[in-house]
N, C-alpha and C positions, 0 to 999 in steps of 0.2 A: 714464437709463442702465440697461440690462437685462443682468444677470449670468447667463449660462448655466451651470449647474453640470454638469460632465461626470461622467457614470457609467461604470463598468466593464462592458464586454461580457464577460459571464461565459461561459467555455468549457464548464463542466459544470453540470448541474442536480443537486438535491438527490436522493440516491438512486444516482447514477452510480457505477459501478465503474471505477477509473482504473488506469493501468499505468505504472510507471516502468521501463522496459527496463534490463538490465544482466546481469551474470554471473548473478545470481540475480534475477529479475523480482521488483518489489515492487508489491503491489496495495494499493489504499485504497478505502475507501467515503466518498462525499461526504455529510456530515450536515446541514451548514448553510453559508450564505454570509452575510458580514458585512462592512460598511465600518467601519474603525476609524480613528481620529484619533490622531495622535502627539502626545503632550505630553511637558513635561520638568518633574522634581520640582525641589525647592529645591537638590539638589546637582547639576543638569544631566543627570540620568541619564533616558533617553527611557523612556516607557511609552505604552500605547495606551488609548483610551476609546472606547466606541460613540457618546457624544454629541458631536454637532457645537457648537463653541463659537462659530463666527463664520458668517454666512450665506454660502453660496458656498465654504466651506473644503473643499479637497480631501482626501479620505480616501484609505486604503490598502485594498484589497480583500484578503480572507482567506477561506479555505476551512476549516471545522472538518472533520477528517477521522477516520475511525475506522481504525486499523491496529494491527498487532502486530509487534514487531521482537524479535530475539533479544537485543539489549542491554537492552532494558526487561523483557523476559521474560513479558508478558502484554498483551492488547489495551487500548488507551485512546483517548481523543479528543485531537487536537492540532491547533491552529491553525498554518496554513501560508500564507505569503504567496502570493497568487493568481497574481499576475504571473509569479513565478520558477517556481510550480509548474506553471503552463501551459506554460512552455517546455520543461520536462524530462518531461512524462507525456503520456499519451493515453487517450482513451476506450476502455474494455475492453467495457463493457456499459451500456446504459441501459435500465433495467426500465419497464414500463408504469406509468402514473401510479397505478393503483389499487394496485400491489405495493410502492410507497414507504413508506407507514406500516408495512408488515410489516418491511421491511428495516431500518428505523429501530428498530424494537422489538427486533428480533434482536440487533442492534448494542449497544443499551442492556444486554440480558441478558449478553452476552459482557463488557462492561466492569464491570458489577456484580459478575459472579461472578469476575472476573480470571482467566480461563482461561489456564492456564500454557502458554508457547510451547513446541512440540514438532513438529518436521517428522514424526517417527515415529507421533505420535499424530494427526497431521493436524490441528494447531491452529496452524498457521503462518499467514502473512498470507494466501497463496493459497488454503489450504483453508478458513479461516475466512470470508474475503470470499465465497468461492464458496459456501459454506453460507448466507450471508444471503440469497442470490439463489435458490437451487435445491435447498436441503435436503441436497446431496451436499457431501462433504469431500475427494473426489478430488483429489490434489495431482500436477498435471502434471510439476512440477519433480522431486519425490520419483520418480515413474514414470520420468522420463528418466535421473535418476541411478542408480538401481537398474538400469534396462535397460542402461546404458553400463558399470556394473560387471559385470555378468553376461557382456556382449559382450566386454569386454577380457579377461577371464578365460578365455573360449573361445578367443579368439585366440591368448593366450600358451600355453595348452595345446596348441593347434595347431601352432604355431611350434615349441615344445619337441619335440612328436613327429616333426617333420621332421629334426631333428638326428640324425646317425649316432650309433648307440649304441656305447659302448666295451665291448669284450669284455676279460673277465678271462682272463689266462694261468693255466692249471693247471700246477703244477710236480710 
């Protein structure tokens, strides 16, 4: 009897920049792909290991991602379940294969230096992941927010100027 071990069809390659759309888009860089196997400790608590215990055992696919979040405050690596992540995200950019080692090295520098999260200093998830690929940290979201605030201010000023002016009576 032959047992075929099924494998996960990965949506992303190492080095890909992904996008999770939302009110504020969230960007991540794929650093590693790994199949983990669920185990249980003596108290029945689940944990994951990279070693297969039985031939043909089904593992769960995970991506190791680079990202930075406001709640954490600095860039870090995190493991995320591939099946769940692939449902809610999309490919933003796939670099040529020769640039992937550079992307991974830059991500490592950011993690080691724990660059503080700041939208104004352009060290947020969009800016940092953009820098990994292009050496530029221009933040599209920041530009859109600032542009929106300027436009809103101009509209309010214009609408206010259309209101009739009250004249004071002199006595």
